[in-house]
N, C-alpha and C positions, 0 to 999 in steps of 0.2 A: 592556412594559417598554423603558426607553431603553438604547440600547447603552451599554456602558461606556467609560469614559474611559480615556486612557492611563494615568493616574495609578492608576485602579482596577484595571487589568490588572497593572501593576507591582507593586501592593500584594499582589494576589492570588497572584500567580506570584513573590514575593520570593525563595523558597526555590531555584527553577528559575533565577532571575536569578544569584543568588549560584553556584550551581554552574557555570552557563555561563560566568561571568566567570572562574572558576578554570581551566576548560579551556582558554580561549582566551587569556587573559592571564597567568595563572600558569603553567600547564603548556605554553604555547606550541603547542598543537594548532592545526591549520589551521581556519580558518572552517568550510569544508563539512564537516569530519570532525566538529567539534563540534556542528553543527546536525544532523548524523545520528545521532550520539549521543543527543541529547536527544530528538530525535523518536523514536528507538527506545525510550527510557525511556518517554515519553509512552505509546507503543503497548502496552509491557508493563503499564503500571499501568491502563489501559484494558482490558486483555486478561484481567485477573483479578489481577494482583500490586499490590496496593493498598499506598500510602503509600511508594512506591518513592523519591520524592524526600525525603520527611521522613527515611527510613532513610540515604540517601546523605548528606543535608544534615549528620548528626550525626557522620559519620566523620571520622577525621583523612585529612588531604590524600592521604597516601602510599594509603590504601586507596581514596579517590574516584578517583585515577588509576588503580588496578587495577581498580575497577569500570568505568571507561571503557574500558579495554582490553578487558573482557569484552562490552560494548556494541558495540565494532568488531567482534568475532570474531561477534556476532549478525547485524549488518547485511551483513556480507561473506559470511555463510553463506546469508543470504537471496538475495544478488546471484548466487551460484552457481547453474548449470544442474545442477551435480552434488550430491546429498545428503551430509552428513558421515557420517563412521563413527561406530559406537556409543561410542567412546571419546572423542569431542568434547564436553567438558564445559566449563560456567561455574560453578566451585564457590564463587567469591565470592558471586555473585548468588544462588545457590541456598541457600547458608549465611544469609546476612543477610535474604534475603526468606521464609526458613523454607518453602520450597515446593520441591518436585522440579521442576527446569528444566534443559534440556540442548539443546545445537545441534540434535541430531536432532528432539527435541519442537517446537522453534520451526520447523524446516524443514517439518515435517508441515502447518504453517499458514503456509506460505509467501507464498500470494497474498493472505492476510487481512493479513498483515504488510506486504507492499509496500504494499497499497492504505491501511493505517492510516498507515505512516509518512509517505506522501505528502500525506494529509490533516493530520496533525500539522506536517509542514513549512510547508504553505500558510496554515493557519488558525490557528497558535499561533506557532511559531517565528519565522515572517516578521514578526510584530508586536511580540512582547514583548522580543527581542533586538537591534534594530536600532541603539539607541543605543551598545550594547558592541561591536557590529560595526565601527561608525564609529571605534573606537579603534585599529584593527588593520589595516583596508582601506585601501589607498592611494587618494587623491583621492575619498574618501568623503564628505567635509563640504563645504558650501556654499562658493562658488558652482559647485563642479565639477557638471557634468552628463553624464549617459551618453546619447550620441546614440541617439534614438528610445526612451529610458526615461528621461525627465528627472527622475522621482522615484524610480528605484531605485538600489538599491547593485548593484554588481557582485560576485557570489560567484565566486570562482575554483573550478572543480569542478562548477558547474551550469551548463546543465542536466545532470542525473546519467542515465547510460543505463539506470538501474533505478528510481529514484525521482524522475525528471523534474525539472522547474524549480522554482524558489522565487524569489518576487517580494517582496523586501525595501524596504519603503519608508524613505526616509530620514526619521529622527526629526523633523526640522523640518517635513516635509512631514505627517507623521502626526499631530504636534500641533496643526497649523493646519487640517487637513481631517478631517472625519468619515470614515474609512475603514472603519467596523466594521458598517454596516448589514447587509450581505449574510452576513456570517459570524459575528455577535458570539454566535449560540448555541453555537459551537465553543470559546470562549475560556473557558468555565467548565464545571464538570463536570455530569454528567446529574442531572436533578432541577431545578438551578436555571434552566436554560435549555431544558429538554426535548431534550437532545441525542439524535439519533439518529446513531449512528457509521456506519452505512451510506449516509446520503444523499449522503456525496461521492464515493461510488464510481461510475465511469463505467460504461455499458453493457459496454465492452471488458474491464474488470476482472472481471466476472461471467459471463462468455461462455467456451463451450468449443468447440472443433473436434473433430467426430466423423466418423468415417470407417466405410463398410461393405465387406463382400465384394461383389467382381464377380459377377454372377448372382443375387445374394440381395437383391433390393430389400427396403428397410425404409422404412415409411411415417412421416411426422411424428406421427402418433396412436401409433404402436408405440413411436417415442422417447420422447415424452411419458408412456406408460404405465409403460416400463421406470423411468424416473429418478423420478416421482412415488411410485412404490410401494416405491422403494428409500429415497428420501430425502425424502419429505413431499409431501403432497397440493399445496401451493402452491409447491413449489420451482421450477417450470419456468414461465417467463414467455413463451417462445415458442421454436418449432422452425422454422427456415428453410432451405429447399433449394429449388434450381431444378430443376424437373422437366420444362422446355419449352424449356431453352436448348439445343437440338439440336447446335449447332456447338460446344459447349464440350466440352473434354476430360474434365471431370467426369461426362459423361452416356454411359452406353452402353445397348446395347439389351439387354433381358434376353430369357428364351427364349420369352416370349409376344408379342415384338416392341414391348414398352411400353418407355418410357424409364426409366432408373434413374439415380438421383443418387449418386454415390460418396461424398458426404460433405454434412455439414449444420452449422449454426451453431446451438448450444444456448445460448439466454440464460437465465439462472437468477435467483433473487430476490436471492441476496447472494454476495458473494466467498467467504463462509464455506462456502458449499455447494459451491463449486469445489475448496475443500480438503477437503472430507468425501468428495468422489468420488475424488481424486487419493491421498489418503493419503499424502502425500510423494512419490509416483511421478510419472514424467515422463508415463506412459500406463497407463491402466485398460481392461481388456477386459470385456464384458458380453456375455450372450447373451438374445435373446428371440425365441420362436417359432422356435427352431434356427437362429437367425441371429445373426452376431456384430457387435458393435458396438465400436469402439475410441474412446476419449476421452482428449483432452489439452487443455491451456490453450490458449485462442485467441490467436493473434499477429496484431495487427492489419497490420503491415508484411509478413508472409509471407502470410497467409491473406486479407487484405482484398481482394488481387486476383483471388480466385475469383470465378465467378458465381453471385451469390444475387439473389433477389427483392427 
């Protein structure tokens, strides 16, 4: 199947484009916040809250603005390292989507949401809103060029500390060059283009950092057995720990004089499994063969400097 043309994309996402135009032109929201609002709604729709854009499109402007405020609450909740309290609700979204939804519920799937919002920013929002963004971004129309990014618009607020960067092609470049070959399967919903919503996840997105008690060595086989038993036979892609790096501070001598790694990297099948393990908490504790295991989300900047094979 041939990649979609820009006109086809604009036609298919007509409701989304009208809503985005209102956010950024009529309600004067910043480009970065407007993009994150739309990406949050795309993720919610993919997460199971169907027809969200059709619902929002039919609302009067004052309610669309209120809907957007609740979307901002959603992605700010996801950004936070601290979970919301049980009283943090998004009543308008819950009412009009006719489903029980709250910030604590969304936070329970925090890492799934982060990966999903990143995906929708880079695969849909970056393509279907570029012409609208040029109406509000300074120096965004030809012949202006961004040094080093000659075909991209500057979006203040990106790279975002949680949701990463977004590369928005200038509309004159998009119409002149076919830029959709690599990611065309993301631009339409599942079924039409056989969209696998996990395939944009990086390995870091679905990786956990696990630690062990000093003096109680845990093997990779025990780690795999624990998590496959609790979360599914195919959930573990790999367990990586360094047992031969004697000079590393993460290696200690056990009672039997063998080397013990105090931590490991656990790569899972999807970021959904990460959220299933954490259940909205920063840290979860497990036990296997009388030994404790602690699991948290892997942080590349913090944990990537450790000694792994």
